[in-house]
PAMARLUM-779486 format. One record per atom (N, C-alpha, C): residue in one letter; y, z, x. Coordinates in steps of 0.1 Angstrom, whole numbers, plus 2048, in hexadecimal, padded with zeros to 3 digits. Last residue first. Example, Ala and Ser with C-alpha at 12.3 -4.5 7.8 and 13.67 -1.06 7.14 Angstrom:
BEGIN
s7EA847880/s7F5847889/s80084F881/a7C784E884/a7D384E87B/a7DF84E884/
//
This chain:
BEGIN
sA51186442/sA47190440/sA4B19E443/sA6617042F/sA6417843B/sA59183437/vA69150424/vA6315D420/vA6016542D/tA7F13941A/tA7A13F426/tA7614D421/vA8511940E/vA8012740A/vA7B12C416/qA9E10140A/qA96108413/qA9211640D/tA9C0E43F6/tAA20F13F8/tA980FA400/gAA30C13F3/gA9B0CC3F7/gAA30D93F8/qAAD0AA3E6/qAAF0AC3F5/qAA80B83FB/gA9609B3CF/gAA20A23D3/gAA30A43E2/wA8D0793C7/wA890863CD/wA9608C3CF/cA800623AE/cA8C0693B6/cA870763BB/dA690573A4/dA7704F3A4/dA820553AC/yA490553AF/yA5405D3AD/yA610543AE/eA2A04B3A0/eA350483A9/eA4204F3A5/eA1805638C/eA1605839A/eA230553A3/aA1E051371/aA1405A374/aA1305E384/gA4204E36B/gA3404A36A/gA2B05536F/rA5805B372/rA57056363/rA48052361/rA61077385/rA5706B383/rA58067375/aA7108939E/aA71085390/aA68078390/aA6F0A73B1/aA6D0983B1/aA6B0943A2/cA7B0C13C7/cA770BB3BA/cA770AC3BA/yA700D23E4/yA760C73DE/yA710C53D0/yA740EB3FC/yA6F0E83EF/yA780DC3E9/vA6A0F341B/vA740ED414/vA6E0E8407/aA5B114420/aA5A105420/aA6810041B/tA4612F41C/tA5212A422/tA5111A425/dA2F139413/dA36131409/dA4312B410/eA25149427/eA2013C426/eA2613341B/pA3016241F/pA3615A42B/pA3114B42B/kA331633FC/kA2B165408/kA3215D414/lA3E1723DD/lA3F1673E8/lA3816C3F4/sA3C1793C2/sA3317E3CC/sA331753D9/nA4815A3B3/nA471693B4/nA3C16C3BF/lA5E1423A9/lA541453B3/lA531543B5/qA6512B391/qA67139395/qA5B13C39E/lA7710F38E/lA6A113394/lA6C121398/yA850F9376/yA8510637E/yA77108383/mA9C0DF36D/mA900E536D/mA8E0F1377/tAB50D1358/tAB20DA364/tAA30DF362/nAC50C8343/nAC10BF34E/nABC0C635A/kAC90D732D/kAD10DB33A/kACF0D2345/aAB70CF31C/aAC40CF318/aACF0D1324/nA9F0D4329/nAA40C5329/nAB20C5324/dA950E933E/dA9E0EA334/dAA40DC332/rA750F434B/rA800EB34A/rA880ED33D/sA60104362/sA65102354/sA710F9356/iA45115373/iA4F10A372/iA53108364/tA3D132384/tA4012C377/tA49121378/sA2614239A/sA3113A397/sA32134389/rA0F14F39E/rA1B1543A4/rA2814D3A2/g9FB141392/g9FC14F38F/gA08156396/k9FA12A3AD/k9F612D39F/k9F613C39D/v9FF1233C7/vA0A12A3C0/vA0612E3B2/s9E91163CF/s9EF11E3D9/s9FA1283D2/d9E01043BC/d9D91113BD/d9E011B3C6/a9FC0F63AC/a9F30F63B6/a9ED1043B8/y9FF0F1389/yA020F8395/y9F80F63A0/yA100E436D/yA050E2376/yA0A0EA382/tA160E1349/tA1A0E5357/tA0E0E5360/sA230D332C/sA180D4335/sA1D0D7343/gA3B0D331E/gA2F0D9317/gA230DA321/gA510C7328/gA4E0D532C/gA420DB326/sA540AD322/sA590B6318/sA580C431C/rA4B0A233B/rA5709F336/rA5D0A932B/sA390BC34D/sA3A0AF346/sA490AD341/iA3A0C836F/iA3C0CB361/iA3F0BD359/gA2A0D738B/gA300CC384/gA310D0375/aA280E43AD/aA270E639F/aA2E0DA398/vA210DB3C8/vA220E93C4/vA200EC3B5/fA150C63E1/fA180C83D2/fA170D63D0/eA220C3401/eA180C83F8/eA1D0CA3EA/rA250AC41C/rA2B0B3410/rA200B7407/eA150B643A/eA170AD430/eA1E0B5424/kA240C6457/kA1A0C644C/kA1E0BB442/gA390C7469/gA2C0C446D/gA210C3463/pA4B0DF457/pA4A0D6462/pA3D0D4467/tA420DF434/tA460E7440/tA440DD44B/qA4A0DA412/qA460D541F/qA4B0DE42A/rA420D73EF/rA480DE3FA/rA420D8407/fA4B0CB3CE/fA430CA3DB/fA490D43E5/wA4A0C93AB/wA500D03B7/wA450CE3C2/dA520B0393/dA480B839B/dA4F0BE3A7/iA580A6372/iA5E0AA37F/iA530B2386/aA5A08935D/aA53094362/aA5909936F/yA7607B34B/yA6F07D358/yA6608A358/nA8507A336/nA7C06E338/nA74070344/sA9708F335/sA8A09132E/sA8008532F/fAAD085343/fAA408F34A/fA9708F342/tABA067347/tAB406E33C/tAA9078341/gAD2069362/gAC706335B/gAC306C34E/gAE5077371/gAE5069371/gAD906236A/sAD509537D/sAE008E378/sADE07F378/aAC50B537E/aAC40A637E/aAD10A1378/aABC0D0392/aAC50CB388/aAC40BC38A/cAA60E7397/cAA60D939A/cAAF0D338F/sAA21083A7/sAA60FF39B/sAA70F13A0/lA8D1243AD/lA931173B0/lA9610F3A5/eA8E1463B0/eA8E13B3A6/eA9512E3AB/lA7915C3C2/lA851533C1/lA8314A3B5/sA6F17D3CD/sA6F1723C3/sA7C1693C5/gA5A18F3E4/gA6518C3DC/gA641803D3/gA451913F5/gA431983E9/gA4F1953DF/aA5818E411/aA4B18C40C/aA4A195400/qA7B18940C/qA70190412/qA6318C40B/vA8D16A40F/vA89176407/vA7D17B40F/lAA6152411/lA9E15B419/lA9A167410/gAA51353FB/gAAC13F404/gAA214740B/gAAD1203DF/gAA61233EA/gAAC12F3F2/gABE1163CB/gAB71233C9/gAAE1273D5/sABA0F33C3/sAC10FF3C8/sAB810C3C6/eABB0CF3C4/eAB30DC3C4/eABD0E63C8/vAC20B43B2/vAC70BC3BB/vAC00CA3B9/lABD0913AA/lAB809F3AA/lABE0A73B4/qAC3076394/qAC507D3A1/qAC208C39F/vAB705A382/vAB9069382/vABB06C391/qAC603C37B/qABB043382/qABF052384/
//
């Protein structure tokens, strides 16, 4: 079973950029579609972006569409989420999750904190 580790979070000023990474181990990375979610205290986990097994299809929530790019490098077992023009409301813990099927997730990472100051 694949295991995921996120990195790249941090503190950034509004308008800045961050690139989050999600590194996989212990499984065949290309067998999994990967989605990013984010969560703030007291709120439900929110879908941010997703990418298909091959990387040929990508999906974005309206809240980040036009400001973010999701990509993957199956040779490096890593996927990326580039976040641009960051806003204070983007502040959250960001998680990546892997799924082989359409809906059920096989694995979640531990999360990486993104904090955007105004």
